[in-house]
PyMOL Python script that loads the backbone (N, CA, C, O; Angstrom):
from pymol import cmd

cmd.read_pdbstr("""\
ATOM      1  N   UNK A   1      14.443 -20.827  -7.082  1.00  0.00           N
ATOM      2  CA  UNK A   1      13.042 -20.669  -7.410  1.00  0.00           C
ATOM      3  C   UNK A   1      12.173 -20.869  -6.164  1.00  0.00           C
ATOM      4  O   UNK A   1      11.183 -20.163  -5.973  1.00  0.00           O
ATOM      5  N   UNK A   2      12.548 -21.829  -5.324  1.00  0.00           N
ATOM      6  CA  UNK A   2      11.799 -22.098  -4.097  1.00  0.00           C
ATOM      7  C   UNK A   2      11.916 -20.914  -3.140  1.00  0.00           C
ATOM      8  O   UNK A   2      10.929 -20.533  -2.511  1.00  0.00           O
ATOM      9  N   UNK A   3      13.099 -20.334  -3.024  1.00  0.00           N
ATOM     10  CA  UNK A   3      13.282 -19.168  -2.155  1.00  0.00           C
ATOM     11  C   UNK A   3      12.472 -17.978  -2.650  1.00  0.00           C
ATOM     12  O   UNK A   3      11.878 -17.253  -1.851  1.00  0.00           O
ATOM     13  N   UNK A   4      12.445 -17.779  -3.928  1.00  0.00           N
ATOM     14  CA  UNK A   4      11.671 -16.684  -4.495  1.00  0.00           C
ATOM     15  C   UNK A   4      10.184 -16.891  -4.207  1.00  0.00           C
ATOM     16  O   UNK A   4       9.486 -15.949  -3.831  1.00  0.00           O
ATOM     17  N   UNK A   5       9.708 -18.104  -4.379  1.00  0.00           N
ATOM     18  CA  UNK A   5       8.311 -18.415  -4.070  1.00  0.00           C
ATOM     19  C   UNK A   5       8.014 -18.166  -2.592  1.00  0.00           C
ATOM     20  O   UNK A   5       6.972 -17.606  -2.253  1.00  0.00           O
ATOM     21  N   UNK A   6       8.921 -18.577  -1.720  1.00  0.00           N
ATOM     22  CA  UNK A   6       8.750 -18.358  -0.286  1.00  0.00           C
ATOM     23  C   UNK A   6       8.722 -16.877   0.063  1.00  0.00           C
ATOM     24  O   UNK A   6       7.917 -16.446   0.889  1.00  0.00           O
ATOM     25  N   UNK A   7       9.596 -16.100  -0.564  1.00  0.00           N
ATOM     26  CA  UNK A   7       9.617 -14.656  -0.323  1.00  0.00           C
ATOM     27  C   UNK A   7       8.312 -14.016  -0.780  1.00  0.00           C
ATOM     28  O   UNK A   7       7.721 -13.224  -0.046  1.00  0.00           O
ATOM     29  N   UNK A   8       7.860 -14.349  -1.974  1.00  0.00           N
ATOM     30  CA  UNK A   8       6.623 -13.772  -2.508  1.00  0.00           C
ATOM     31  C   UNK A   8       5.429 -14.169  -1.640  1.00  0.00           C
ATOM     32  O   UNK A   8       4.567 -13.337  -1.357  1.00  0.00           O
ATOM     33  N   UNK A   9       5.374 -15.419  -1.221  1.00  0.00           N
ATOM     34  CA  UNK A   9       4.279 -15.879  -0.382  1.00  0.00           C
ATOM     35  C   UNK A   9       4.267 -15.164   0.968  1.00  0.00           C
ATOM     36  O   UNK A   9       3.205 -14.748   1.429  1.00  0.00           O
ATOM     37  N   UNK A  10       5.423 -15.014   1.608  1.00  0.00           N
ATOM     38  CA  UNK A  10       5.463 -14.325   2.896  1.00  0.00           C
ATOM     39  C   UNK A  10       5.168 -12.839   2.730  1.00  0.00           C
ATOM     40  O   UNK A  10       4.523 -12.243   3.593  1.00  0.00           O
ATOM     41  N   UNK A  11       5.627 -12.230   1.639  1.00  0.00           N
ATOM     42  CA  UNK A  11       5.321 -10.826   1.363  1.00  0.00           C
ATOM     43  C   UNK A  11       3.816 -10.631   1.250  1.00  0.00           C
ATOM     44  O   UNK A  11       3.250  -9.718   1.851  1.00  0.00           O
ATOM     45  N   UNK A  12       3.178 -11.493   0.477  1.00  0.00           N
ATOM     46  CA  UNK A  12       1.725 -11.393   0.296  1.00  0.00           C
ATOM     47  C   UNK A  12       1.008 -11.610   1.621  1.00  0.00           C
ATOM     48  O   UNK A  12       0.071 -10.877   1.939  1.00  0.00           O
ATOM     49  N   UNK A  13       1.426 -12.595   2.393  1.00  0.00           N
ATOM     50  CA  UNK A  13       0.809 -12.906   3.685  1.00  0.00           C
ATOM     51  C   UNK A  13       0.855 -11.703   4.626  1.00  0.00           C
ATOM     52  O   UNK A  13      -0.182 -11.258   5.118  1.00  0.00           O
ATOM     53  N   UNK A  14       2.057 -11.177   4.874  1.00  0.00           N
ATOM     54  CA  UNK A  14       2.203 -10.086   5.833  1.00  0.00           C
ATOM     55  C   UNK A  14       1.566  -8.789   5.336  1.00  0.00           C
ATOM     56  O   UNK A  14       0.860  -8.118   6.089  1.00  0.00           O
ATOM     57  N   UNK A  15       1.805  -8.442   4.104  1.00  0.00           N
ATOM     58  CA  UNK A  15       1.275  -7.183   3.579  1.00  0.00           C
ATOM     59  C   UNK A  15      -0.243  -7.247   3.434  1.00  0.00           C
ATOM     60  O   UNK A  15      -0.932  -6.294   3.797  1.00  0.00           O
ATOM     61  N   UNK A  16      -0.769  -8.336   2.917  1.00  0.00           N
ATOM     62  CA  UNK A  16      -2.214  -8.443   2.744  1.00  0.00           C
ATOM     63  C   UNK A  16      -2.937  -8.339   4.082  1.00  0.00           C
ATOM     64  O   UNK A  16      -3.818  -7.496   4.246  1.00  0.00           O
ATOM     65  N   UNK A  17      -2.571  -9.191   5.039  1.00  0.00           N
ATOM     66  CA  UNK A  17      -3.284  -9.192   6.310  1.00  0.00           C
ATOM     67  C   UNK A  17      -3.084  -7.892   7.086  1.00  0.00           C
ATOM     68  O   UNK A  17      -4.037  -7.365   7.661  1.00  0.00           O
ATOM     69  N   UNK A  18      -1.869  -7.375   7.108  1.00  0.00           N
ATOM     70  CA  UNK A  18      -1.616  -6.134   7.837  1.00  0.00           C
ATOM     71  C   UNK A  18      -2.330  -4.965   7.176  1.00  0.00           C
ATOM     72  O   UNK A  18      -2.871  -4.104   7.869  1.00  0.00           O
ATOM     73  N   UNK A  19      -2.342  -4.920   5.857  1.00  0.00           N
ATOM     74  CA  UNK A  19      -3.038  -3.851   5.152  1.00  0.00           C
ATOM     75  C   UNK A  19      -4.546  -3.988   5.196  1.00  0.00           C
ATOM     76  O   UNK A  19      -5.259  -2.984   5.205  1.00  0.00           O
ATOM     77  N   UNK A  20      -5.040  -5.212   5.223  1.00  0.00           N
ATOM     78  CA  UNK A  20      -6.484  -5.457   5.196  1.00  0.00           C
ATOM     79  C   UNK A  20      -7.149  -5.134   6.533  1.00  0.00           C
ATOM     80  O   UNK A  20      -8.143  -4.409   6.576  1.00  0.00           O
ATOM     81  N   UNK A  21      -6.601  -5.672   7.619  1.00  0.00           N
ATOM     82  CA  UNK A  21      -7.259  -5.467   8.918  1.00  0.00           C
ATOM     83  C   UNK A  21      -6.292  -5.125  10.044  1.00  0.00           C
ATOM     84  O   UNK A  21      -6.702  -5.032  11.201  1.00  0.00           O
ATOM     85  N   UNK A  22      -5.000  -4.933   9.721  1.00  0.00           N
ATOM     86  CA  UNK A  22      -4.028  -4.579  10.756  1.00  0.00           C
ATOM     87  C   UNK A  22      -3.531  -5.757  11.560  1.00  0.00           C
ATOM     88  O   UNK A  22      -2.771  -5.579  12.512  1.00  0.00           O
ATOM     89  N   UNK A  23      -3.946  -6.960  11.198  1.00  0.00           N
ATOM     90  CA  UNK A  23      -3.579  -8.145  11.958  1.00  0.00           C
ATOM     91  C   UNK A  23      -3.324  -9.329  11.047  1.00  0.00           C
ATOM     92  O   UNK A  23      -4.088  -9.578  10.114  1.00  0.00           O
ATOM     93  N   UNK A  24      -2.261 -10.052  11.311  1.00  0.00           N
ATOM     94  CA  UNK A  24      -2.071 -11.360  10.707  1.00  0.00           C
ATOM     95  C   UNK A  24      -2.815 -12.360  11.605  1.00  0.00           C
ATOM     96  O   UNK A  24      -3.213 -11.995  12.711  1.00  0.00           O
ATOM     97  N   UNK A  25      -3.010 -13.585  11.170  1.00  0.00           N
ATOM     98  CA  UNK A  25      -3.651 -14.559  12.056  1.00  0.00           C
ATOM     99  C   UNK A  25      -2.917 -14.724  13.396  1.00  0.00           C
ATOM    100  O   UNK A  25      -3.555 -14.951  14.424  1.00  0.00           O
ATOM    101  N   UNK A  26      -1.601 -14.614  13.388  1.00  0.00           N
ATOM    102  CA  UNK A  26      -0.847 -14.681  14.645  1.00  0.00           C
ATOM    103  C   UNK A  26      -1.151 -13.514  15.560  1.00  0.00           C
ATOM    104  O   UNK A  26      -1.296 -13.691  16.769  1.00  0.00           O
ATOM    105  N   UNK A  27      -1.248 -12.322  14.995  1.00  0.00           N
ATOM    106  CA  UNK A  27      -1.609 -11.143  15.791  1.00  0.00           C
ATOM    107  C   UNK A  27      -3.045 -11.262  16.298  1.00  0.00           C
ATOM    108  O   UNK A  27      -3.352 -10.818  17.404  1.00  0.00           O
ATOM    109  N   UNK A  28      -3.928 -11.862  15.493  1.00  0.00           N
ATOM    110  CA  UNK A  28      -5.306 -12.075  15.941  1.00  0.00           C
ATOM    111  C   UNK A  28      -5.332 -12.985  17.163  1.00  0.00           C
ATOM    112  O   UNK A  28      -6.071 -12.731  18.114  1.00  0.00           O
ATOM    113  N   UNK A  29      -4.530 -14.040  17.139  1.00  0.00           N
ATOM    114  CA  UNK A  29      -4.480 -14.977  18.263  1.00  0.00           C
ATOM    115  C   UNK A  29      -3.935 -14.303  19.523  1.00  0.00           C
ATOM    116  O   UNK A  29      -4.374 -14.605  20.633  1.00  0.00           O
ATOM    117  N   UNK A  30      -2.986 -13.396  19.349  1.00  0.00           N
ATOM    118  CA  UNK A  30      -2.410 -12.682  20.490  1.00  0.00           C
ATOM    119  C   UNK A  30      -3.208 -11.435  20.863  1.00  0.00           C
ATOM    120  O   UNK A  30      -2.895 -10.763  21.847  1.00  0.00           O
ATOM    121  N   UNK A  31      -4.232 -11.131  20.080  1.00  0.00           N
ATOM    122  CA  UNK A  31      -5.096  -9.978  20.297  1.00  0.00           C
ATOM    123  C   UNK A  31      -4.312  -8.663  20.294  1.00  0.00           C
ATOM    124  O   UNK A  31      -4.464  -7.828  21.186  1.00  0.00           O
ATOM    125  N   UNK A  32      -3.464  -8.501  19.261  1.00  0.00           N
ATOM    126  CA  UNK A  32      -2.755  -7.253  19.035  1.00  0.00           C
ATOM    127  C   UNK A  32      -3.034  -6.790  17.614  1.00  0.00           C
ATOM    128  O   UNK A  32      -3.406  -7.586  16.752  1.00  0.00           O
ATOM    129  N   UNK A  33      -2.850  -5.496  17.377  1.00  0.00           N
ATOM    130  CA  UNK A  33      -3.172  -4.930  16.078  1.00  0.00           C
ATOM    131  C   UNK A  33      -2.215  -3.795  15.762  1.00  0.00           C
ATOM    132  O   UNK A  33      -1.767  -3.088  16.665  1.00  0.00           O
ATOM    133  N   UNK A  34      -1.898  -3.619  14.489  1.00  0.00           N
ATOM    134  CA  UNK A  34      -1.050  -2.528  14.030  1.00  0.00           C
ATOM    135  C   UNK A  34      -1.954  -1.408  13.523  1.00  0.00           C
ATOM    136  O   UNK A  34      -2.825  -1.629  12.682  1.00  0.00           O
ATOM    137  N   UNK A  35      -1.733  -0.201  14.049  1.00  0.00           N
ATOM    138  CA  UNK A  35      -2.506   0.960  13.615  1.00  0.00           C
ATOM    139  C   UNK A  35      -1.551   2.112  13.321  1.00  0.00           C
ATOM    140  O   UNK A  35      -0.378   2.066  13.690  1.00  0.00           O
ATOM    141  N   UNK A  36      -2.060   3.137  12.658  1.00  0.00           N
ATOM    142  CA  UNK A  36      -1.277   4.351  12.421  1.00  0.00           C
ATOM    143  C   UNK A  36      -1.239   5.167  13.701  1.00  0.00           C
ATOM    144  O   UNK A  36      -2.027   4.943  14.620  1.00  0.00           O
ATOM    145  N   UNK A  37      -0.329   6.097  13.749  1.00  0.00           N
ATOM    146  CA  UNK A  37      -0.158   6.918  14.944  1.00  0.00           C
ATOM    147  C   UNK A  37      -1.437   7.679  15.306  1.00  0.00           C
ATOM    148  O   UNK A  37      -1.712   7.896  16.486  1.00  0.00           O
ATOM    149  N   UNK A  38      -2.212   8.080  14.311  1.00  0.00           N
ATOM    150  CA  UNK A  38      -3.444   8.827  14.580  1.00  0.00           C
ATOM    151  C   UNK A  38      -4.637   7.910  14.872  1.00  0.00           C
ATOM    152  O   UNK A  38      -5.756   8.393  15.047  1.00  0.00           O
ATOM    153  N   UNK A  39      -4.413   6.608  14.924  1.00  0.00           N
ATOM    154  CA  UNK A  39      -5.464   5.652  15.256  1.00  0.00           C
ATOM    155  C   UNK A  39      -6.192   5.067  14.064  1.00  0.00           C
ATOM    156  O   UNK A  39      -7.046   4.196  14.227  1.00  0.00           O
ATOM    157  N   UNK A  40      -5.869   5.531  12.872  1.00  0.00           N
ATOM    158  CA  UNK A  40      -6.543   5.016  11.678  1.00  0.00           C
ATOM    159  C   UNK A  40      -5.899   3.710  11.206  1.00  0.00           C
ATOM    160  O   UNK A  40      -4.830   3.317  11.672  1.00  0.00           O
ATOM    161  N   UNK A  41      -6.574   3.061  10.281  1.00  0.00           N
ATOM    162  CA  UNK A  41      -6.089   1.790   9.735  1.00  0.00           C
ATOM    163  C   UNK A  41      -4.930   2.027   8.767  1.00  0.00           C
ATOM    164  O   UNK A  41      -4.777   3.118   8.219  1.00  0.00           O
ATOM    165  N   UNK A  42      -4.123   0.995   8.568  1.00  0.00           N
ATOM    166  CA  UNK A  42      -3.002   1.062   7.633  1.00  0.00           C
ATOM    167  C   UNK A  42      -3.484   0.875   6.207  1.00  0.00           C
ATOM    168  O   UNK A  42      -4.455   0.162   5.954  1.00  0.00           O
ATOM    169  N   UNK A  43      -2.804   1.513   5.293  1.00  0.00           N
ATOM    170  CA  UNK A  43      -3.025   1.247   3.872  1.00  0.00           C
ATOM    171  C   UNK A  43      -2.111   0.095   3.478  1.00  0.00           C
ATOM    172  O   UNK A  43      -1.208  -0.279   4.228  1.00  0.00           O
ATOM    173  N   UNK A  44      -2.350  -0.461   2.303  1.00  0.00           N
ATOM    174  CA  UNK A  44      -1.472  -1.537   1.825  1.00  0.00           C
ATOM    175  C   UNK A  44      -0.060  -1.020   1.584  1.00  0.00           C
ATOM    176  O   UNK A  44       0.913  -1.736   1.820  1.00  0.00           O
ATOM    177  N   UNK A  45       0.057   0.209   1.119  1.00  0.00           N
ATOM    178  CA  UNK A  45       1.387   0.783   0.889  1.00  0.00           C
ATOM    179  C   UNK A  45       2.171   0.941   2.170  1.00  0.00           C
ATOM    180  O   UNK A  45       3.356   0.611   2.212  1.00  0.00           O
ATOM    181  N   UNK A  46       1.534   1.441   3.223  1.00  0.00           N
ATOM    182  CA  UNK A  46       2.212   1.608   4.508  1.00  0.00           C
ATOM    183  C   UNK A  46       2.525   0.244   5.115  1.00  0.00           C
ATOM    184  O   UNK A  46       3.580   0.065   5.724  1.00  0.00           O
ATOM    185  N   UNK A  47       1.620  -0.714   4.954  1.00  0.00           N
ATOM    186  CA  UNK A  47       1.869  -2.064   5.456  1.00  0.00           C
ATOM    187  C   UNK A  47       3.065  -2.679   4.733  1.00  0.00           C
ATOM    188  O   UNK A  47       3.904  -3.325   5.361  1.00  0.00           O
ATOM    189  N   UNK A  48       3.148  -2.482   3.417  1.00  0.00           N
ATOM    190  CA  UNK A  48       4.278  -3.009   2.642  1.00  0.00           C
ATOM    191  C   UNK A  48       5.574  -2.357   3.088  1.00  0.00           C
ATOM    192  O   UNK A  48       6.592  -3.037   3.222  1.00  0.00           O
ATOM    193  N   UNK A  49       5.556  -1.049   3.322  1.00  0.00           N
ATOM    194  CA  UNK A  49       6.761  -0.353   3.784  1.00  0.00           C
ATOM    195  C   UNK A  49       7.189  -0.850   5.162  1.00  0.00           C
ATOM    196  O   UNK A  49       8.377  -1.070   5.397  1.00  0.00           O
ATOM    197  N   UNK A  50       6.240  -1.028   6.070  1.00  0.00           N
ATOM    198  CA  UNK A  50       6.560  -1.488   7.428  1.00  0.00           C
ATOM    199  C   UNK A  50       7.104  -2.910   7.419  1.00  0.00           C
ATOM    200  O   UNK A  50       8.069  -3.215   8.120  1.00  0.00           O
ATOM    201  N   UNK A  51       6.491  -3.773   6.632  1.00  0.00           N
ATOM    202  CA  UNK A  51       6.834  -5.190   6.661  1.00  0.00           C
ATOM    203  C   UNK A  51       8.102  -5.553   5.895  1.00  0.00           C
ATOM    204  O   UNK A  51       8.757  -6.537   6.238  1.00  0.00           O
ATOM    205  N   UNK A  52       8.465  -4.793   4.874  1.00  0.00           N
ATOM    206  CA  UNK A  52       9.621  -5.211   4.071  1.00  0.00           C
ATOM    207  C   UNK A  52      10.848  -4.338   4.342  1.00  0.00           C
ATOM    208  O   UNK A  52      11.748  -4.794   5.047  1.00  0.00           O
ATOM    209  N   UNK A  53      10.934  -3.121   3.827  1.00  0.00           N
ATOM    210  CA  UNK A  53      12.196  -2.400   4.037  1.00  0.00           C
ATOM    211  C   UNK A  53      12.418  -1.964   5.484  1.00  0.00           C
ATOM    212  O   UNK A  53      13.552  -1.996   5.963  1.00  0.00           O
ATOM    213  N   UNK A  54      11.364  -1.557   6.188  1.00  0.00           N
ATOM    214  CA  UNK A  54      11.559  -1.085   7.559  1.00  0.00           C
ATOM    215  C   UNK A  54      11.977  -2.226   8.489  1.00  0.00           C
ATOM    216  O   UNK A  54      12.861  -2.043   9.326  1.00  0.00           O
ATOM    217  N   UNK A  55      11.357  -3.389   8.356  1.00  0.00           N
ATOM    218  CA  UNK A  55      11.758  -4.531   9.187  1.00  0.00           C
ATOM    219  C   UNK A  55      13.133  -5.059   8.784  1.00  0.00           C
ATOM    220  O   UNK A  55      13.881  -5.551   9.629  1.00  0.00           O
ATOM    221  N   UNK A  56      13.466  -4.960   7.514  1.00  0.00           N
ATOM    222  CA  UNK A  56      14.803  -5.353   7.066  1.00  0.00           C
ATOM    223  C   UNK A  56      15.854  -4.484   7.752  1.00  0.00           C
ATOM    224  O   UNK A  56      16.856  -4.995   8.251  1.00  0.00           O
ATOM    225  N   UNK A  57      15.627  -3.185   7.775  1.00  0.00           N
ATOM    226  CA  UNK A  57      16.569  -2.269   8.419  1.00  0.00           C
ATOM    227  C   UNK A  57      16.628  -2.533   9.918  1.00  0.00           C
ATOM    228  O   UNK A  57      17.708  -2.481  10.507  1.00  0.00           O
ATOM    229  N   UNK A  58      15.494  -2.813  10.544  1.00  0.00           N
ATOM    230  CA  UNK A  58      15.483  -3.132  11.980  1.00  0.00           C
ATOM    231  C   UNK A  58      16.324  -4.367  12.285  1.00  0.00           C
ATOM    232  O   UNK A  58      16.964  -4.448  13.334  1.00  0.00           O
ATOM    233  N   UNK A  59      16.319  -5.307  11.379  1.00  0.00           N
ATOM    234  CA  UNK A  59      17.040  -6.553  11.605  1.00  0.00           C
ATOM    235  C   UNK A  59      18.515  -6.515  11.278  1.00  0.00           C
ATOM    236  O   UNK A  59      19.298  -7.211  11.924  1.00  0.00           O
ATOM    237  N   UNK A  60      18.927  -5.718  10.289  1.00  0.00           N
ATOM    238  CA  UNK A  60      20.328  -5.753   9.872  1.00  0.00           C
ATOM    239  C   UNK A  60      21.252  -5.023  10.837  1.00  0.00           C
ATOM    240  O   UNK A  60      22.467  -5.215  10.787  1.00  0.00           O
ATOM    241  N   UNK A  61      20.709  -4.206  11.697  1.00  0.00           N
ATOM    242  CA  UNK A  61      21.545  -3.485  12.659  1.00  0.00           C
ATOM    243  C   UNK A  61      21.624  -4.312  13.945  1.00  0.00           C
ATOM    244  O   UNK A  61      21.355  -3.799  15.032  1.00  0.00           O
ATOM    245  N   UNK A  62      21.987  -5.570  13.824  1.00  0.00           N
ATOM    246  CA  UNK A  62      22.108  -6.503  14.939  1.00  0.00           C
ATOM    247  C   UNK A  62      20.801  -6.663  15.719  1.00  0.00           C
ATOM    248  O   UNK A  62      20.822  -6.988  16.905  1.00  0.00           O
ATOM    249  N   UNK A  63      19.679  -6.436  15.062  1.00  0.00           N
ATOM    250  CA  UNK A  63      18.381  -6.579  15.708  1.00  0.00           C
ATOM    251  C   UNK A  63      18.036  -5.461  16.664  1.00  0.00           C
ATOM    252  O   UNK A  63      17.039  -5.545  17.381  1.00  0.00           O
ATOM    253  N   UNK A  64      18.844  -4.415  16.685  1.00  0.00           N
ATOM    254  CA  UNK A  64      18.600  -3.310  17.618  1.00  0.00           C
ATOM    255  C   UNK A  64      17.266  -2.638  17.336  1.00  0.00           C
ATOM    256  O   UNK A  64      16.614  -2.153  18.261  1.00  0.00           O
ATOM    257  N   UNK A  65      16.851  -2.600  16.082  1.00  0.00           N
ATOM    258  CA  UNK A  65      15.564  -2.006  15.749  1.00  0.00           C
ATOM    259  C   UNK A  65      14.403  -2.698  16.436  1.00  0.00           C
ATOM    260  O   UNK A  65      13.406  -2.057  16.767  1.00  0.00           O
ATOM    261  N   UNK A  66      14.520  -4.008  16.655  1.00  0.00           N
ATOM    262  CA  UNK A  66      13.487  -4.749  17.378  1.00  0.00           C
ATOM    263  C   UNK A  66      13.634  -4.573  18.886  1.00  0.00           C
ATOM    264  O   UNK A  66      12.635  -4.509  19.603  1.00  0.00           O
ATOM    265  N   UNK A  67      14.868  -4.494  19.369  1.00  0.00           N
ATOM    266  CA  UNK A  67      15.114  -4.329  20.804  1.00  0.00           C
ATOM    267  C   UNK A  67      14.679  -2.966  21.320  1.00  0.00           C
ATOM    268  O   UNK A  67      14.477  -2.792  22.522  1.00  0.00           O
ATOM    269  N   UNK A  68      14.535  -2.005  20.425  1.00  0.00           N
ATOM    270  CA  UNK A  68      14.085  -0.671  20.828  1.00  0.00           C
ATOM    271  C   UNK A  68      12.739  -0.731  21.550  1.00  0.00           C
ATOM    272  O   UNK A  68      12.452   0.120  22.392  1.00  0.00           O
ATOM    273  N   UNK A  69      11.925  -1.712  21.232  1.00  0.00           N
ATOM    274  CA  UNK A  69      10.602  -1.849  21.847  1.00  0.00           C
ATOM    275  C   UNK A  69      10.731  -1.953  23.365  1.00  0.00           C
ATOM    276  O   UNK A  69       9.920  -1.380  24.091  1.00  0.00           O
ATOM    277  N   UNK A  70      11.725  -2.667  23.845  1.00  0.00           N
ATOM    278  CA  UNK A  70      11.896  -2.873  25.282  1.00  0.00           C
ATOM    279  C   UNK A  70      12.301  -1.598  26.012  1.00  0.00           C
ATOM    280  O   UNK A  70      12.018  -1.450  27.201  1.00  0.00           O
ATOM    281  N   UNK A  71      12.954  -0.687  25.321  1.00  0.00           N
ATOM    282  CA  UNK A  71      13.498   0.500  25.983  1.00  0.00           C
ATOM    283  C   UNK A  71      12.803   1.802  25.595  1.00  0.00           C
ATOM    284  O   UNK A  71      13.112   2.852  26.158  1.00  0.00           O
ATOM    285  N   UNK A  72      11.889   1.753  24.661  1.00  0.00           N
ATOM    286  CA  UNK A  72      11.213   2.950  24.188  1.00  0.00           C
ATOM    287  C   UNK A  72       9.983   3.242  25.050  1.00  0.00           C
ATOM    288  O   UNK A  72       9.243   2.325  25.407  1.00  0.00           O
ATOM    289  N   UNK A  73       9.765   4.516  25.383  1.00  0.00           N
ATOM    290  CA  UNK A  73       8.605   4.893  26.192  1.00  0.00           C
ATOM    291  C   UNK A  73       7.292   4.561  25.494  1.00  0.00           C
ATOM    292  O   UNK A  73       6.321   4.180  26.148  1.00  0.00           O
ATOM    293  N   UNK A  74       7.255   4.703  24.184  1.00  0.00           N
ATOM    294  CA  UNK A  74       6.035   4.442  23.425  1.00  0.00           C
ATOM    295  C   UNK A  74       5.967   3.009  22.901  1.00  0.00           C
ATOM    296  O   UNK A  74       5.020   2.648  22.201  1.00  0.00           O
ATOM    297  N   UNK A  75       6.962   2.194  23.235  1.00  0.00           N
ATOM    298  CA  UNK A  75       7.031   0.782  22.837  1.00  0.00           C
ATOM    299  C   UNK A  75       6.994   0.607  21.324  1.00  0.00           C
ATOM    300  O   UNK A  75       6.291  -0.263  20.810  1.00  0.00           O
ATOM    301  N   UNK A  76       7.751   1.431  20.619  1.00  0.00           N
ATOM    302  CA  UNK A  76       7.842   1.325  19.165  1.00  0.00           C
ATOM    303  C   UNK A  76       9.222   0.806  18.783  1.00  0.00           C
ATOM    304  O   UNK A  76      10.238   1.231  19.334  1.00  0.00           O
ATOM    305  N   UNK A  77       9.237  -0.116  17.835  1.00  0.00           N
ATOM    306  CA  UNK A  77      10.488  -0.541  17.246  1.00  0.00           C
ATOM    307  C   UNK A  77      10.869   0.442  16.145  1.00  0.00           C
ATOM    308  O   UNK A  77      10.089   1.328  15.796  1.00  0.00           O
ATOM    309  N   UNK A  78      12.063   0.281  15.605  1.00  0.00           N
ATOM    310  CA  UNK A  78      12.522   1.163  14.535  1.00  0.00           C
ATOM    311  C   UNK A  78      11.573   1.098  13.345  1.00  0.00           C
ATOM    312  O   UNK A  78      11.255   2.126  12.748  1.00  0.00           O
ATOM    313  N   UNK A  79      11.120  -0.101  12.996  1.00  0.00           N
ATOM    314  CA  UNK A  79      10.204  -0.254  11.861  1.00  0.00           C
ATOM    315  C   UNK A  79       8.877   0.465  12.107  1.00  0.00           C
ATOM    316  O   UNK A  79       8.277   0.989  11.168  1.00  0.00           O
ATOM    317  N   UNK A  80       8.410   0.496  13.363  1.00  0.00           N
ATOM    318  CA  UNK A  80       7.178   1.233  13.674  1.00  0.00           C
ATOM    319  C   UNK A  80       7.404   2.741  13.587  1.00  0.00           C
ATOM    320  O   UNK A  80       6.539   3.473  13.106  1.00  0.00           O
ATOM    321  N   UNK A  81       8.542   3.194  14.042  1.00  0.00           N
ATOM    322  CA  UNK A  81       8.851   4.629  13.940  1.00  0.00           C
ATOM    323  C   UNK A  81       8.961   5.055  12.478  1.00  0.00           C
ATOM    324  O   UNK A  81       8.472   6.119  12.097  1.00  0.00           O
ATOM    325  N   UNK A  82       9.601   4.226  11.669  1.00  0.00           N
ATOM    326  CA  UNK A  82       9.766   4.551  10.251  1.00  0.00           C
ATOM    327  C   UNK A  82       8.423   4.592   9.527  1.00  0.00           C
ATOM    328  O   UNK A  82       8.208   5.437   8.658  1.00  0.00           O
ATOM    329  N   UNK A  83       7.527   3.684   9.883  1.00  0.00           N
ATOM    330  CA  UNK A  83       6.235   3.588   9.195  1.00  0.00           C
ATOM    331  C   UNK A  83       5.145   4.397   9.896  1.00  0.00           C
ATOM    332  O   UNK A  83       4.006   4.434   9.430  1.00  0.00           O
ATOM    333  N   UNK A  84       5.488   5.049  11.016  1.00  0.00           N
ATOM    334  CA  UNK A  84       4.522   5.867  11.757  1.00  0.00           C
ATOM    335  C   UNK A  84       3.350   5.006  12.229  1.00  0.00           C
ATOM    336  O   UNK A  84       2.189   5.355  12.017  1.00  0.00           O
ATOM    337  N   UNK A  85       3.671   3.868  12.877  1.00  0.00           N
ATOM    338  CA  UNK A  85       2.653   2.933  13.348  1.00  0.00           C
ATOM    339  C   UNK A  85       2.873   2.577  14.815  1.00  0.00           C
ATOM    340  O   UNK A  85       3.944   2.809  15.376  1.00  0.00           O
ATOM    341  N   UNK A  86       1.852   2.019  15.410  1.00  0.00           N
ATOM    342  CA  UNK A  86       1.890   1.458  16.764  1.00  0.00           C
ATOM    343  C   UNK A  86       1.307   0.062  16.726  1.00  0.00           C
ATOM    344  O   UNK A  86       0.497  -0.262  15.857  1.00  0.00           O
ATOM    345  N   UNK A  87       1.725  -0.767  17.679  1.00  0.00           N
ATOM    346  CA  UNK A  87       1.082  -2.064  17.907  1.00  0.00           C
ATOM    347  C   UNK A  87       0.320  -1.919  19.203  1.00  0.00           C
ATOM    348  O   UNK A  87       0.897  -1.606  20.244  1.00  0.00           O
ATOM    349  N   UNK A  88      -0.991  -2.151  19.137  1.00  0.00           N
ATOM    350  CA  UNK A  88      -1.824  -2.006  20.332  1.00  0.00           C
ATOM    351  C   UNK A  88      -2.401  -3.343  20.741  1.00  0.00           C
ATOM    352  O   UNK A  88      -2.552  -4.252  19.925  1.00  0.00           O
ATOM    353  N   UNK A  89      -2.723  -3.447  22.029  1.00  0.00           N
ATOM    354  CA  UNK A  89      -3.388  -4.628  22.556  1.00  0.00           C
ATOM    355  C   UNK A  89      -4.882  -4.408  22.531  1.00  0.00           C
ATOM    356  O   UNK A  89      -5.363  -3.355  22.948  1.00  0.00           O
ATOM    357  N   UNK A  90      -5.621  -5.389  22.048  1.00  0.00           N
ATOM    358  CA  UNK A  90      -7.086  -5.268  21.964  1.00  0.00           C
ATOM    359  C   UNK A  90      -7.749  -5.768  23.231  1.00  0.00           C
ATOM    360  O   UNK A  90      -8.975  -5.743  23.338  1.00  0.00           O
TER     361      UNK A  90
END
""", "prot")
cmd.dss("prot")
cmd.show_as("cartoon", "prot")
cmd.util.cbc("prot")
cmd.orient("prot")
């Protein structure tokens, strides 16, 4: 029950903040933001897709989906490519 509560709370945290303004409080502190490829804001549906299944897939392949950021010309991880998003510096 505690794990389920933790999952629901983290889901709400990441999806709400990312869908609402493109930034979680941590991203606000680092002055970075998640946007769509065309520069528009994320919807809650796209934020949910990026944060849950796309990040899950990035992580289960030995974290290679996250390491792609270091080697990609556009600095996108697998989850960003799947969700058609970028992380920009403000």
